[in-house]
C-alpha positions in Angstrom: -2.5 30.9 0.6 -1.2 34.1 2.2 1.5 36.3 0.7 3.9 35.2 3.4 4.1 31.8 2.0 6.0 31.2 -1.2 6.6 27.9 -2.8 9.1 26.9 -5.4 7.6 24.0 -7.5 9.6 21.7 -9.8 7.8 19.7 -12.5 6.8 16.2 -11.6 9.2 14.5 -14.1 12.1 15.9 -12.2 13.7 14.0 -9.3 14.1 15.1 -5.7 11.8 16.8 -3.3 9.0 18.4 -5.3 8.5 21.5 -3.3 10.7 23.6 -1.1 9.0 26.0 1.3 10.5 29.2 2.6 8.0 29.3 5.4 6.7 26.8 7.9 3.1 27.8 7.2 1.1 25.0 5.5 -2.3 25.8 3.9 -5.4 23.8 4.8 -6.7 21.6 2.1 -10.0 22.2 0.2 -11.5 20.2 -2.6 -8.9 21.5 -4.9 -6.4 19.1 -6.5 -3.3 18.4 -4.5 -0.4 20.0 -6.3 2.7 19.2 -4.3 4.3 17.6 -1.2 6.9 18.6 1.4 8.7 15.7 3.1 9.8 15.8 6.7 12.4 14.0 8.7 12.4 10.2 9.2 11.7 8.5 12.5 12.4 4.8 13.3 10.0 2.7 15.4 12.0 0.7 18.0 11.9 -3.0 18.0 10.7 -3.5 14.4 12.5 -5.8 12.0 10.8 -6.4 8.7 9.2 -4.7 5.7 5.9 -3.8 3.9 4.1 -2.4 7.0 0.8 -1.8 5.2 -1.6 -0.3 7.9 -5.3 -0.1 8.6 -7.1 1.9 11.3 -9.3 -0.5 13.2 -12.5 0.1 15.2 -10.6 -0.3 18.5 -8.4 2.7 17.6 -5.3 0.7 17.0 -3.3 0.4 13.8 -2.9 -3.1 12.5 -0.2 -3.7 10.0 1.1 -6.6 7.9 4.9 -7.2 8.0 7.0 -9.4 5.8 10.4 -11.0 6.2 10.5 -10.4 9.9 12.7 -11.3 12.8 11.4 -11.2 16.3 13.1 -10.6 19.7 13.2 -14.4 20.4 15.2 -14.9 17.2 12.3 -16.5 15.2 11.5 -15.4 11.7 8.4 -15.2 9.5 7.5 -14.9 5.9 4.6 -12.7 6.9 3.1 -11.6 10.2 0.5 -9.3 11.7 1.4 -6.5 14.2 -0.4 -3.9 16.3 0.8 -0.3 16.7 -0.6 1.9 19.4 -0.2 5.5 20.4 -1.1 9.1 19.4 2.3 10.1 18.2 3.1 8.4 14.8 6.8 8.8 15.5 6.7 7.0 18.8 4.3 4.1 18.3 4.2 1.1 20.6 4.8 -2.1 18.6 3.3 -5.5 19.5 3.6 -8.6 17.2 0.1 -10.2 17.2 0.6 -13.3 15.0 3.7 -14.7 13.4 1.4 -16.6 10.9 3.6 -19.7 11.3 1.6 -21.8 8.8 2.9 -19.5 6.1 6.5 -20.4 6.9 9.6 -19.1 8.5 11.6 -16.4 6.8 12.6 -17.6 3.3 10.6 -20.9 3.4 9.0 -21.6 0.0 5.8 -23.5 -0.9 4.2 -25.0 -4.0 5.8 -26.5 -7.2 6.8 -22.9 -8.2 8.8 -22.5 -5.0 6.9 -19.3 -4.0 7.4 -17.6 -0.7 4.2 -16.4 1.1 4.0 -12.6 1.6 1.3 -10.2 2.7 0.3 -7.3 0.6 -2.7 -5.4 2.1 -4.8 -5.2 5.2 -8.1 -3.5 6.0 -10.5 -3.3 9.0 -14.2 -3.6 8.1 -17.0 -3.9 10.7 -14.6 -5.1 13.4 -13.1 -7.8 11.1 -9.6 -7.7 9.7 -8.9 -8.8 6.1 -5.5 -9.5 4.8 -4.4 -10.1 1.2 -1.5 -12.4 0.6 0.3 -14.1 -2.3 3.5 -16.0 -3.2 6.6 -14.2 -4.4 8.7 -16.1 -6.9 12.2 -15.0 -6.0 13.7 -17.8 -8.1 12.1 -16.4 -11.2 13.8 -13.0 -10.9 14.7 -11.5 -14.3 18.4 -10.7 -13.6 18.4 -7.9 -16.2 15.3 -6.1 -15.2 15.2 -7.2 -11.5 11.5 -8.1 -11.9 10.2 -10.5 -9.2 6.9 -12.0 -10.1 4.0 -12.6 -7.6 1.2 -15.1 -8.1 -1.9 -16.6 -6.6 -3.4 -14.0 -4.3 -6.0 -14.8 -1.7 -7.8 -12.9 1.1 -8.1 -14.2 4.7 -10.1 -12.8 7.6 -9.8 -12.5 11.4 -12.6 -11.7 13.8 -10.4 -11.6 16.9 -7.9 -8.9 16.2 -5.5 -11.1 14.1 -5.1 -14.0 16.5 -6.8 -16.5 14.2 -7.5 -16.5 10.5 -10.0 -18.1 8.2 -8.9 -19.7 4.9 -5.9 -21.8 5.8 -2.5 -21.6 4.1 -3.2 -25.0 2.5 -6.5 -23.8 1.0 -4.9 -20.7 -0.3 -2.1 -22.8 -1.9 -4.5 -25.2 -3.6 -7.4 -22.9 -4.4 -6.2 -19.3 -4.7 -8.9 -16.7 -4.9 -7.1 -14.9 -7.7 -4.9 -17.5 -9.6 -2.0 -16.2 -11.6 -0.4 -12.8 -11.7 -3.2 -10.5 -13.0 -4.5 -9.5 -9.6 -1.7 -11.0 -7.5 -1.0 -8.2 -5.0 -4.2 -6.4 -4.0 -3.8 -3.6 -1.6 -7.0 -2.2 -0.2 -7.9 1.4 -0.6 -8.2 3.0 2.9 -11.2 5.1 3.9 -10.4 6.1 7.4 -11.2 4.3 10.7 -13.0 1.0 10.0 -13.8 2.3 6.5 -15.9 5.2 7.9 -15.4 7.8 5.1 -18.0 7.7 2.3 -16.9 8.3 -1.2 -17.5 6.6 -4.6 -19.7 3.9 -3.0 -17.2 3.0 -0.2 -20.2 2.3 2.0 -21.2 -0.5 -0.4 -17.9 -1.6 -2.0 -14.3 -2.4 -0.9 -11.7 -1.4 -3.4 -8.2 -2.8 -4.0 -5.4 -1.9 -6.4 -2.9 -4.5 -7.8 0.1 -4.3 -10.2 0.3 -6.8 -13.1 2.5 -9.0 -11.0 6.0 -7.7 -10.3 7.0 -6.5 -6.8 9.0 -3.7 -8.4 9.4 -2.7 -12.1 5.8 -3.5 -12.8 4.0 -2.0 -15.9 0.4 -1.1 -14.9 -2.2 -1.1 -12.2 -5.8 -2.5 -12.2 -8.6 -1.8 -9.8 -10.9 -4.3 -8.2 -14.0 -4.1 -6.0 -16.3 -6.3 -4.1 -19.6 -5.7 -2.3 -18.9 -5.0 1.3 -21.7 -7.4 2.2 -19.8 -10.2 0.3 -16.3 -9.4 1.5 -16.5 -11.9 4.3 -17.4 -14.8 1.9 -13.8 -14.8 0.6 -14.9 -15.8 -2.9 -12.8 -14.5 -5.8 -15.8 -14.7 -8.2 -17.6 -12.0 -6.2 -15.0 -9.5 -7.2 -15.3 -7.1 -10.2 -12.7 -5.2 -12.1 -12.7 -1.8 -13.7 -12.8 -1.8 -17.5 -14.0 1.8 -18.0 -10.9 3.3 -19.5 -11.4 6.6 -17.7 -15.2 6.6 -17.7 -17.2 7.0 -14.5 -16.7 3.9 -12.3 -19.9 4.6 -10.4 -21.8 2.9 -13.3 -22.0 -0.8 -13.0 -21.5 -1.2 -16.7 -17.9 -0.2 -16.3 -17.1 -3.4 -14.3 -16.5 -7.0 -15.3 -15.8 -10.2 -13.3 -12.9 -11.2 -15.5 -9.6 -9.6 -14.3 -8.1 -10.2 -17.8 -10.6 -7.7 -19.2 -9.7 -5.0 -16.8 -8.4 -1.7 -18.2 -5.4 -0.3 -16.3 -6.0 2.8 -14.2 -2.3 3.7 -14.6 0.5 2.7 -17.0 4.2 3.4 -16.4 6.2 0.5 -17.8 8.8 -0.9 -15.4 8.3 2.0 -13.0 5.5 0.6 -10.7 5.6 -1.4 -7.6 3.0 -2.7 -5.1 0.7 0.2 -4.5 -1.0 2.0 -1.7 -4.0 4.3 -2.1 -5.7 6.4 0.6 -8.8 8.6 0.5 -8.3 12.1 2.0 -11.8 13.1 3.3 -10.8 16.8 3.9 -9.5 17.2 0.3 -12.1 14.9 -1.3 -9.1 13.4 -3.2 -7.2 10.1 -3.4 -3.5 9.9 -2.9 -1.4 7.1 -4.3 2.1 6.1 -3.1 4.2 4.6 -5.9 7.8 3.5 -6.0 10.4 1.7 -8.0 14.1 0.9 -7.7 16.3 2.1 -10.6 16.1 -0.2 -13.6 18.1 -3.4 -13.2 18.5 -3.0 -9.5 16.9 -4.5 -6.4 17.9 -3.4 -2.9 21.2 -2.1 -4.3 20.2 1.0 -6.1 18.3 4.3 -5.7 14.6 4.0 -4.9 12.2 6.6 -6.4 8.9 7.5 -4.9 6.2 8.9 -7.1 3.1 10.3 -5.3 0.0 10.8 -7.4 -3.5 12.2 -6.8 -6.9 11.7 -8.4 -10.6 12.7 -7.9 -11.7 9.0 -8.0 -10.2 5.5 -7.5 -10.2 5.0 -11.3 -8.4 8.3 -11.9 -7.2 10.2 -13.7 -4.0 10.0 -11.8 -1.7 13.1 -11.8 1.9 13.1 -10.4 2.3 15.6 -7.6 5.7 14.6 -6.2 8.8 12.7 -7.0 11.5 11.8 -4.4 14.7 9.8 -4.9 16.2 7.9 -2.0 19.9 7.1 -2.5 20.8 3.4 -2.1 22.3 3.9 1.3 18.8 4.7 2.6 16.8 2.4 0.3 13.3 3.4 1.6 10.7 1.4 -0.4 7.0 0.6 -0.6 5.7 3.8 1.0 2.2 3.5 2.5 -0.1 6.2 4.0 -1.4 5.9 7.6 -5.1 6.9 7.8 -5.1 7.4 11.5 -2.7 10.3 11.3 -4.3 12.5 8.7 -4.5 16.0 10.3 -7.9 17.6 10.9 -7.2 20.2 8.2 -6.1 17.4 5.8 -2.7 18.9 5.1 -0.4 16.6 7.0 -0.1 12.8 6.6 2.4 10.2 7.7 4.0 7.5 5.5 5.1 4.1 6.7 8.1 2.7 4.8 10.7 0.0 5.0 14.4 -0.1 4.4 17.1 2.1 5.6 20.0 -0.2 4.9 20.8 -3.8 6.1 21.8 -2.5 9.5 18.5 -0.6 10.1 15.8 -2.8 8.5 12.5 -2.0 10.1 9.5 0.4 10.2 10.2 4.0 9.3 7.8 6.9 9.6 8.1 10.0 7.4 5.7 13.0 7.6 4.5 14.8 4.5 2.6 18.0 4.0 0.2 18.3 1.1 -0.1 21.5 -0.9 -2.9 22.9 -3.1 -3.0 25.9 -5.4 
């Protein structure tokens, strides 16, 4: 970093923008740990109504995203849907709904004896096939005091035609979930660039995913799962393994078990964790995690805090590098990184997020700059 650049850094426990910069200069990343973040201005993507917006960068160059609780131009609604986003400017993407996933219900429609509402969590493009993780959210079971909303019964479905058709039906996922219960109920896949092209920690052999212990917001811990890339398409929950290493090197097979109940959390932060997105930054050789939670006891009616963490490996250790509070009139939640738009130097990324108030409920894009020592 040159002498012309000076950075004021606040400790990670403090709220607000972590780093203020007096210069527009941003250093290129190396393999050093990420130490801070600068947030840029928000842009809204026209025509989008919905939330989640977890993206993946597919082999055809497009971004495919899941979207939940959506309304479309014709007035129809969907519990979950798949969309395509095209363009080279992340602030001006062209949005095209691909599949309204009607078998998973219209907006708010519930299924099963628990009354769960189908939602999507993660999506990833592997060898020209899209994989989407989904679950059921139990809004009726919300803990009114803690505002905890449980999720259950995750499964993974796949599409070999760009999201137009999907294998494993909604009925099969309802009757025979791949991951019954709440232990691994919201898996979000770790992204490794275009069509999982970056190679780190066995990503050429394994697909990784992170899940909270159940709640949508106000969760307590995260666990890490993996499956052989060669078995991903079998859509068999028994093929998955879960990290039990407690900080030990996850490259050793002995640190993995097939029973999710025996998994060791890779991160604990009681009541302060939500559904989680992790992306590998090849230029930095580091992982970046986007975490978030509403203020305790609130849900869509209170401040939302983002906590960005970094680590040298998927299993950690995870270190907080930025904390940002969005006041309730903005209500931006579930931040996710967009692998397509990591700069060549590795210092600039873009975040997809949802929220912005009831009158502006759709996809938002926020740039961030990563800083190192």
